[in-house]
C-alpha positions, 0 to 999 in steps of 0.5 A: 721427330725433333724437326717435324713440329717446327715451322718450315722457316725455322727448320731451314734455319736450323739445318743451314746454320753452321756449327763449329764451321760446318753444317749437318749436310756436310757431316752426313756427306762426309760420313756417307749417311745417305738417309740423313742427307736425303732427309735434310735435302728433301724434308728440311730444305738444306742448301746442297751447295753450302760449304763447311769444314771437313776432316780428311786424312788428318787435314782440315778442308775449309769451305768444302761443299757437300758434293766435294765431301761425298766425292772425296769419300767415295759415296757415289749414291750421295754424289748422285743425290746431290747432283739431282738436287742441284749441287754444282759439279764445279763447286770448289773448296777454299783451295779451289779443289773441285769434286772431280779432283777429290774423286781422282785423288783416291781413285773413285773411277765411277764418281769421276765418270758420273761427274764428267758426264754431268758437266765437270770441267776436267781442266779446272785446277786448284790454287797451285795450278794442279789439275785432275789429270796431274793428281791421278798421275801422281796417285797412280790411278791408271784407269782414271788417267786413261779416261781423262786422256781419252777426253783430250785432257791437256797432257802437257799442262803446267802447274804454277811451279812448272811441273807437268803430269809426267813430273808427277808420276816420275816423282811418285814412281808409277812407270805404267802411268809414265808409259801411257803419258808418253804414248799420248805425247807427253814432253820432257819439259822442265819445271821452275827449278830446271828439273826434267821428269828424268831428274825428278825420278833420279832425285827421288830414287826411282831407278826403274823410271830413270832406266826407262827414260835413259833408254829412249834417246829421242827423249833425253840427251847423252848429257841428261843421261849422265846427270841423271845417273850421277844424281841417282848415285847421290840419292842412293848415298843419302836417301837409300844408304846404298853405297854399292848402288851409288858406286855403280851409278857413278861408274856408268856415268863416268863411262858415258862421259869419258869412254864415248866420243865426244868426251864430256868433261865435268865442269870445273868446280866454282869453289871448294867448300869448307863445309864439304871438308874441301872435297873435290868432285872425282874426275878420274874413273879409276879413283871411284873404287877408292871411295869405298874405303872412305865412306865420309868422302863418299858422302861429301861427293854426293853433296858436291854432285847434287849441288852441281846438278840441282843448283843451290836454289833447289830445296833438295840441295839444302835439305840433304846438307842439313840431313848430313849435318844431323847425322854428324850431330847424332854421332857427336860430331857437332862442329861438322854439323854446325859447319854444314848447317851454316852453309845450308842456311847461307844457301837458303838466305841467298836464294829464298825470300825472307820468312821462307818455311825452309829458312825457318826450319834451319834456324829452328834446328840451330836453336834446338841443337845449341839448346841441347848442347848447353843442357847436356854439358852438365846434366848427362854423362855424355860428352858434349863439347861447349857451344862456341859463342862465335857459332851462336853469334854467327847464326843470330846475326843471320836471323836478325839484320846484319848484311853479310855476303856469301860467295857462290862461284864468281858472284857475291850474293847479298844475304836476305836476313830474316827479321829485318827483311821479313818485316819490311816485306810484310810492311810493303805488302809483298809477302806473297801469301806469307802472314805475320805468323811467319815473322812471329815464328822467326822472332821467337827462334831469334829470341831463343838464340839470343837467350843462349848467347846471353847464357854466359858472359862473352869471352872477350870485349869484341864478343861483348860488343858484337852481342850488344850490337846484334841485340840493338839491331833486333830492338831497333827493327821493332818487329811485332807479332799479330798481337802487337807484341814486341821482343820483350812481350814475346819473351814473356808470352805463352807463344815465347817457347818453341821447345815446350816446357824445359826439363827440370834438370835444364841448365838453360831456362827461357825466359832468361834474366840475362837476355832481358837485362841485355835487351833493356840495356840496348833500348827495349821499352818495358812500358810498351803495350800490346793490342790488349793494352798489356805491358811486359809486366802483365804478361810476366804476371800471367805466364812467368811470375818469377821474382828475379824477372819481375824485379828486373822489369820494375828496376827498368821502369815498368809501372807496377800499377799499369792497367790494361784494357781488361782493367787488370794490373800486375797485382790483380793478375798475380792473385787471379788464380785463387789456389793455395799453391798460388798463395805460397808462390805469391808470398815468395814473390812479395818477399822479393818484390816490395811494391812500395819501392816501385810506387812513384809519387805520380802513381800515388797521385793517379790513384787519388784521382781514381779514388776521388773521381772514379775515373774510368778513362784517360788518353795518353796519346797527346799532350801540350806543354805549358811553360808559365806557372800563371797558365797552369794556375789559370787552367786550374781555376778555369777547370774548377779543380777541387780544393780537396784534390790539391789537398790530397795530392800534396797533403797541404792545409786546405787551400787557400789557407792564408789569403783570399784572392780576387778572381784575377791571378797576380804574381803575388798570388802565384808566388803564394800558390807555389810556396804553399804547394812546394811547386818550386820543385817542378820545372814545367806543366804538361797538359793531357787530354782527359774525360769530362773533368780535368785533374792534375798529378805529379810526374818526375818533378812536373805538375801534369794536368789532364784536360777534357777531350778524348777518352781512354783507360784509367790514369795509371795507364800513363803517368 
């Protein structure tokens, strides 16, 4: 009724306009409203191929076509309606997922058949190279799998990571699908990690699939059977916490190794790892039973076996090392946790690209653990050991830019350290899909680690120097987030916290005054501006107006009257929240911070210029130096600097007071000018570009004159 009185063009425009990223037709198809969809298409001229945002299982699907939504939600009647009205059966979402793949995901067999019969391409893959057959196998929809295989779907096609449909069903645990794929010629290929479907089943703990594979000699070798049983045992220890099941698997593997000819010896260990408590892999079958008396030794055996079989590059290797460390931390064994996590972090940084999410997760876990240890030492009755500076510093160095080496076997691999290498990778444009948000997260985590380091004074001169060297490296990298904010900005920004609000009882607070002082000491710029023209002081006023922190910034040279692109100063931002609580807080703030103390002659001069000439814009990007006073005075005369301006600047009698000069300057006139204006204090003159008319101010014993070329913000933006 609302649309019928309107013109057709207006109606079409209304139904095709995206609101909140989606269209009425996408919403109708997502929710199964057939009558609404039919009306929008046939009466209103809605575009059946116009995509929009759609929510499925808590995930926001971008650029989802109406047909994709209907197929994913299982509404066959809507699918038929859309195809009848010209919907593209091979349309895709932002991630290149097709309606056919969407239907395969949740097992909508009738929709799959309909789409295929109307031209859907069964081999179209998403951005990960994952096909409709692969997702049907992973989800265990045997009916769809048989249907696609009957259409000659490529059973051995590989995704970008090298996995096949057989890998997918081995991972998900569908034995019935595994058997169907084998019947249709599926091969036991390996993926990019060197994992076969057999090892995939072992690492996920699907024993029934492992047993099926190892009883097929034509598919797997004897060594592959042994590795699978050993890996399955490790999975039983860490994932299933079934020690007896693990022991049974390892005994079977031992028998296969040593009691069948030819004997297959375990490879000698490349190194003995301190993080594993120097555990060596057991090679004597008779020693296995003794593991039941030492559960901790059995857990270390699981880590050693997994690293040998999967290698350090596989995500599960470092994941289970971190998992075991977390279990130790829960039991109060923090030193064991830190040791294992450091080993996992070394492994990740040696094998993964900078800014990898797995490495970020490790750094984040360290930051959480150290924060917990610092806070709980005083605030709870639980006995928590102190955080050792060497542990903190070791992790912090790995997060910044220190080039260390880590041994793996006989080779020494250069560690890829996150902030420095990540910034360089982003600058080169070789980030492979990573964006600056990844760097921002690592920066914030690094700052929290640095704050913990600065929480207490170092215990020795060596530690003190090492800390400041590390902070210096961080500042020199000059990494910034997507808002052009450096490390000082991030400390005070709303994104600067990674744990949420600290509890009131917390002994460790962020931002930390100790960290801010340390960063300033090693060269962090308190006057630097972000993309909005805001300095650190602006952000402090908005998010953390703490008197102690404000004083630190002002003492370091932050300009109290600096103006950002929105025309805000520190003071205007402080008073912008006009509540009684804000009034009381600001009263406390101003009792600690005396604005006059931090207002320089340059600031006052700039305010005069602003007041007299209502200056709006000023560029501070370029300037030139004038070394002779005669040039300066000539410039003043050429630009017709107002007498009132000079009087306001230096509070002198109206100039000229004693003599009248000709149009040409001479030395006598210059000396009189210098004497009257007390210019003998000023060493030289600088010229800055300025809008419309030139002005002069004093800065650090210099006369600064602005000339008229470029435009930017009010003169307090750069003194």
